[in-house]
C-alpha positions as CSV (number, residue, x, y, z in Angstrom):
1,X,84.8,130.6,98.8
2,X,83.3,129.2,101.3
3,X,84.1,126.0,99.8
4,X,85.0,123.0,102.3
5,X,88.3,121.6,101.5
6,X,87.6,118.4,103.0
7,X,84.5,118.5,101.1
8,X,86.2,119.1,98.1
9,X,89.0,116.5,98.3
10,X,86.4,114.3,98.8
11,X,84.4,114.8,96.2
12,X,87.6,114.6,93.8
13,X,88.3,111.4,95.2
14,X,85.0,110.0,94.0
15,X,85.1,111.5,90.9
16,X,88.5,109.9,90.3
17,X,87.3,107.1,91.3
18,X,84.0,107.0,88.6
19,X,86.4,107.9,86.0
20,X,88.3,104.6,86.6
21,X,85.1,102.7,86.1
22,X,83.9,103.8,82.6
23,X,85.8,104.1,79.1
24,X,87.7,105.8,78.1
25,X,90.2,105.6,81.1
26,X,88.6,102.6,82.7
27,X,91.6,101.7,84.3
28,X,89.4,98.6,86.9
29,X,87.6,97.3,83.3
30,X,91.2,96.8,81.6
31,X,92.2,95.5,84.9
32,X,89.2,93.0,84.7
33,X,90.0,92.3,81.1
34,X,93.7,90.9,81.8
35,X,92.0,88.6,84.8
36,X,89.6,87.6,82.8
37,X,91.8,86.3,80.2
38,X,94.5,84.8,82.7
39,X,91.4,83.0,84.5
40,X,90.0,81.4,81.0
41,X,93.6,80.8,80.0
42,X,94.1,78.5,83.6
43,X,91.0,77.2,82.9
44,X,89.5,78.6,86.1
45,X,86.6,79.8,84.1
46,X,84.7,77.4,81.1
47,X,84.1,80.2,78.7
48,X,85.9,83.6,77.8
49,X,85.0,87.0,78.9
50,X,84.2,89.4,76.3
51,X,85.2,93.0,76.8
52,X,81.0,94.0,75.9
53,X,80.1,91.6,78.9
54,X,82.6,93.6,81.4
55,X,81.6,97.1,80.2
56,X,77.4,96.0,80.7
57,X,78.3,94.6,83.7
58,X,79.9,97.6,84.7
59,X,76.8,100.2,84.5
60,X,75.6,99.3,87.5
61,X,78.1,100.5,89.4
62,X,78.9,103.3,87.5
63,X,75.3,104.4,88.2
64,X,76.1,103.8,91.4
65,X,79.1,106.1,91.7
66,X,77.2,109.2,89.5
67,X,74.6,108.8,92.7
68,X,77.4,109.4,94.7
69,X,78.5,111.9,93.6
70,X,75.4,113.8,93.3
71,X,74.7,112.7,97.3
72,X,78.3,114.7,98.3
73,X,77.8,117.4,95.6
74,X,73.9,117.9,97.4
75,X,74.7,116.7,100.7
76,X,78.1,117.9,101.9
77,X,77.1,117.2,105.5
78,X,77.6,113.7,104.7
79,X,81.6,113.8,104.5
80,X,82.2,116.6,107.3
81,X,79.4,115.7,109.9
82,X,82.1,114.0,112.3
83,X,84.0,117.4,111.6
84,X,82.2,119.3,113.8
85,X,83.0,118.1,117.1
86,X,86.7,118.9,118.2
87,X,88.6,116.4,119.8
88,X,91.0,117.6,123.0
89,X,93.9,115.2,123.8
90,X,95.5,116.2,127.6
91,X,99.3,115.9,126.2
92,X,100.1,115.6,129.9
93,X,97.7,112.2,130.5
94,X,99.1,110.7,127.7
95,X,101.1,107.8,128.2
96,X,103.4,105.7,125.6
97,X,104.5,102.1,126.8
98,X,107.0,100.3,125.5
99,X,108.0,97.0,126.4
100,X,111.4,96.0,128.0
101,X,113.8,93.7,126.4
102,X,115.7,91.9,128.9
103,X,119.2,91.8,127.6
104,X,122.8,90.5,129.4
105,X,125.6,92.8,129.1
106,X,127.6,90.0,127.1
107,X,125.2,89.5,124.7
108,X,125.1,93.7,124.3
109,X,128.9,93.5,124.1
110,X,128.5,90.4,121.8
111,X,126.4,92.1,119.3
112,X,128.5,95.4,119.2
113,X,131.7,93.7,118.8
114,X,130.2,91.8,115.7
115,X,129.1,95.5,114.6
116,X,132.3,96.5,114.4
117,X,133.9,93.4,112.5
118,X,131.3,93.9,109.7
119,X,132.2,98.1,109.9
120,X,136.3,97.0,109.5
121,X,135.7,94.1,107.1
122,X,133.4,96.6,105.0
123,X,135.1,98.6,101.8
124,X,135.6,102.0,102.3
125,X,134.1,104.1,99.6
126,X,135.3,106.8,98.4
127,X,133.4,110.6,98.1
């Protein structure tokens, strides 16, 4: 079909994000409704926030999201612009350095004995 799957995935995510911002499945609006009630009950805000105010306040953000959907659909290069460059990694030049913790043999022996005591003290589970 000639569809770039990365572009399609980003388009799908942008659409999902837009759906969270408007009814009937505006999960973000429901979360905001709950936070507004909690803030009112705790006295952090003086007057109660109406659901109508939340929905009207979301309109500019929904319009911006819809604009983003249009841009992603008609200018797919905005999603795939950095995918054209192949990154070549020379595996022979990769160095992984981990800090070495100095421990004495007595410390290691003591910890091992403690673990063995714990294993002996634990009841055996029936399979």
